[in-house]
N, C-alpha and C positions, 0 to 999 in steps of 0.2 A: 865595509864601514862599521866601526864599533861605536855604539852609543851607550853612555852611562845614563840610566834613568834613576830619578829620585822621587819618591812618593811619600808624602806626609800629610795627607788631607784630613785624616781622622785619628784613629788610635794605633795604626800601624806605621812604623818607620821602616822604609824599605829602599833598597838599592839593587840594581841589576845591570848587567851588561848584555846587550843583544847585538848580534852581528848581522848586517844586511837585512834587517827587518824580519828575520824568521828563525834565527838560531840563538837560543839562550845559552850564553857562555857561563854565567854564574849569577847567583842572587843571594841576598840575605834580607832577613826581616826580623824586627823586634816589635812585639805587640805589647801594648799596655792593657789589653782586654781584662786581664785578671784584676787589675786595679779598679776597673769600672764595674765589674760584675756585681759587687755588693750594692751598687746604686741603681742597678737595673738599666743602665745606659751610660753613654760616654759623658764624662765630665770634662769640658773643654780645658780648664786650667790644668788638670792632671795630665791630660794628653799632651799639652804643649810642653810641660816640664819634662815629660818622658822623652819627647823628641830631642830636646836639648841635650839630654844625658847620653843618648845612644846614637845619634845620627852619624857622627864621625866613625865610631867603631863599626857601624853597619856598612858604611861605604867601603871601609878598609876590608871588611870581610867579603863583600861582593867582589872586589878586585882580586883578592887572594883566591877565592873559589873559582874565578874565571881564568886564572893564570895570566891576567893582564897587569900591566903597569901603566902609570899615567901617560907615558909617551904613546901607548897603544890606543888610547881613547881619542876618537876623532871629534866627538861632540857630546854635549850634556843636554839632557831633557829633564824638565822638572814640572810637576803639577803646580799650577798657579790658581786653580779653581776647578770645580766647586769644592767647598769643605769648610772646616772650622778655621776661622781667621788666624788664631794663634798657631795652630798646627801648620797651616800653609806657609805662614811667615818663616818658620824655622827652616823648612825645606827650601824655600825660594832664596833666603839670605845665604844659606850654605851653598846652593848652586851658583849664585851670582859671585860669591867669594872665590869659589873654585874656578869659574870661568875667567875671572879677571886675573887671578894669580897664575893660572896655568895657560892662559891665552887660548881657551877653548870656546868655540861657538856655542851659544845657549839657545834652546828652543822651549817656549812655554807650551804646556800641554793641558788640554781640557780633560779633567779626570773622568768625566762621563764618557766622552768619546774614546778615551784610552781603553776603557773596559771592553769595547768592541774589538780592539786590536789584540787582545789576548788570544783571539782566535787565529791570528796570523802567525803565531809562534808554532812552528811545526818540527823543529829539530832541537836537540840538546844532548849533551853527554852527561848532564846531571842525573843522578839516580831518582827513581820513583816518580817520574813524570809520564802521564798518559796524554800524548799530544795528538791533534788532528793530523791526518796523513797528507793534507793539502791545505793551501790557503783558500779562503772564500773568494768567489768571483763576483763581479758586478754585473747587473744591479743586485744589491744585497739588502735583505730586510733584517734589521737588527732589533732584538727584544732585549732591552736593558732593564734589569730588575735588581734593585739593591736596597740597602737601608735608607738611602736618601733619594732614590730616583726610580721612576717607573715610566719608561718611554718606549715608543714604537717609532723607529726611524728607517727611512728608505734611502740607502746610499746609492747614488748613480755612479760614483767614482770616489777616490780618496778626496776628502774635504768638500765633496759636493753631495749634499743630502737634504732631505725634506723631513721635518719633524711631523709625523702623522698624528701622534697623540701622546698625552702624558697624564700623570695623575693630577687631579685637581685638589687633592687634600693630602692624605697620608700616602707615602710611598709604601710599596708592598712589604718591604723589609721592616719598616717602622711599624706597620700594622701587626706583623708577626711578633715583634718585640712587645707591643702593648697587650696583645692577647696572651702571650706567655706570662706576662706579669699578672694578669687576671687569674690565670690558672696556677700561679705559684711556681712556674718553671724557670730555670736559670736563663740568664742572658748569655749569648744572643738567642733570640726567640726562634728563629728559623729552624736550626738543627734540633732544638728541644721539642718543638711542636712536631716536626717530622718523625722524630723517634717515638714520641708518645702516640702519634696518629696511627702507627702500625698496629696498635692494640685496640683501636676504636673503629666505629662504623662511620664512614664518610657521609652517609645519608641519614644519620640519626636525627639531625636537626636541619631543617631547611632554612639556611641563612640567605638574606637578600643579596642580590648582585645589582649594583647601581647601573641604571640605564643612562649612560652619558652620550652626548652627541659625538658623532664621528668615531674616532679611535681613542678618545680620552678614557682615563681610568678614575675610579674612586674606591677607596678602601675604608673610609671613615664609617660608612653605614654598617657593613658587615662586622667591623670591630665593635661598634656599639651594640649590634644584635647579639654578639657573644656575651657581652656584659648583661644584657637583659635576660638572655637565656639562662645564664648561670644564676642570676638572682631569682628567677622563677623556679628553677629546679630545687632550690632550698627553701622555697616558700616565702621569700622576702620581696619587698617592693623595690622600685627603682632607686630609692634613696639609700639602700643598704650599701655601705662602703665597699668598694672593690677590693681593698686591701685585706678584708676579712673573709673574702670568698674562698681562697685556697683551703682553709681549714674546714670549711663546711662542705666542700665538694669531695666525693669519693673518687677513687682512681678511674673507675669505669666511666663516670660522668666526664671527668677531665679528658679521657682518651676520646670519647665520642665528640666532645666539643672541639678538641684539637683536630680530629680527622675531618669534621664537618667544615670548620673554618678553612683548613688547608684546601679542601676540595673546592669550596666556593671561590677562594682567592685565585687558585690556579686556573679554574674554569674561566674566570674573568680575563686573565692574561691570554689563555689559549684561544678563546672564542674570537678575540680581536685580532690576534696574530693570524689565525686561520683565515678570517675574512680579508685581511690585508694581503695575505699570500695569494689568494685566488683573484683578488682584484688587480694586483700589480705584477703577478707572475715573476718574481725575482729568480735569479739564477742560484742564489744562496740564501739560506736562513740561518742566522747566528743567534745564539743565546749568550748573554753577557751579564756580569754583575754578581754580587755575592749570593743572591737567591738562585742564580743559575747552577749553583752547586747541588741543588736539590734533585735527587734522582727521580723523585715523584713528578716534578715539573718536567724533567727531560722526557720521561716515559709518556706523560700525557700529551706533550707537544709532538712527540714522535708519532703518536697514533693519529694526530690530527692533520698532518700534511704528508704529501706523497714523496718528499725528498728527504735525504739524510740531513740532520741538523748538525751544524758546527757548534761544538761545545768545548770550552777550554778545559785543561786539567783543573781539578778542583782547587788546587793551590793557586791557580791563576784567576779564579772567580772572585775571590775576596780581594781587597786592596793590595796591590803589589806593584813593584817597580818595573817588572819585565814588560808589562803592557805600556808603561810610560816610555820606556826605551824603544820599544817597537814602533809606536806612533812617532817618536822623535826621529827615527830613521826616515820615515815617509815625509815628514815635515822638512827635514834637511835636504831632501831631494826635490822639494817643490817651492820652498820659501827661503828668503834670506834669514840669518840669525836675528833674534830679537834684540832690541836696543836695551842694554843693561840699565841705563840711567832712568829710563821711564817704565821699566817692567815692574809690575806690582801685582799683589794678590787680588783675586776677585772671588770672594767667598760665595756669592750668589750666582756665579756663572752658570749658564744653561747652554744647551746645544742650540 
């Protein structure tokens, strides 16, 4: 069964074809990240306009790269939430139009849940992919870490899961972006901080880790602690503007702050994941979402648990359509297609 996935929840416009829920046949993506970089974050109106311009060419490119034609496509899967309303709307309207005109069944996909299913893609003829050698097995503990989400989820089976914990303020990726801005590093913050952290001491500054009930996360406190640490280092008080900090901090100070924040943030994730692993004894542990691309996080988590961790190819960690198509296959095997007349976006959708 070949499923076309369409993803447009934020600043990436992506399409991909996945066969039988594990084989990536072809994919294409157009990112508007460069347009947002000078603002230090995604501008919703710019993202939506970019989706309008490129979504049809991206779908056509994905079909061409897969060697497929429209008669070969058995179903369409599209992200309907969570994400930016304008961006989601472009993808959903395109998918609905294709489903109606080509008489294809359409399945709505939860963007956050789809990130987990990037780990189920194990085969491809496309170059430059490093994929897992097998799919995860259930029960499965999923660590979902991205710019908009930080969640710990226990899957008993496909579509049967318990949300163990989630962030109560900033997502981890969002916190990285904000800390990067304090240090004057380019957007997105995760890769920028990880690169600079290699030059710093992760134990130079003791940043707080929030003590939350159960398995919940909080990254607002450590982010503010970075601001206060930077202000103190240059001898200024709490009211010194954060936008002026980068010019006053030297490279060594920035590197130590970056390393210390990364250490604190990743320890927060790993400590809860380790505790959940030993409490629930899952068969598989998967890492998913944009922050899952961090080799530092992968290494730290790998040292904390006694089993191998399932990690997607780095290109499948950030927003992509292969994960949408993969989850679409499993939905098509469990549920009836969604009703096109009533299907709408849900920007604040959660798991």
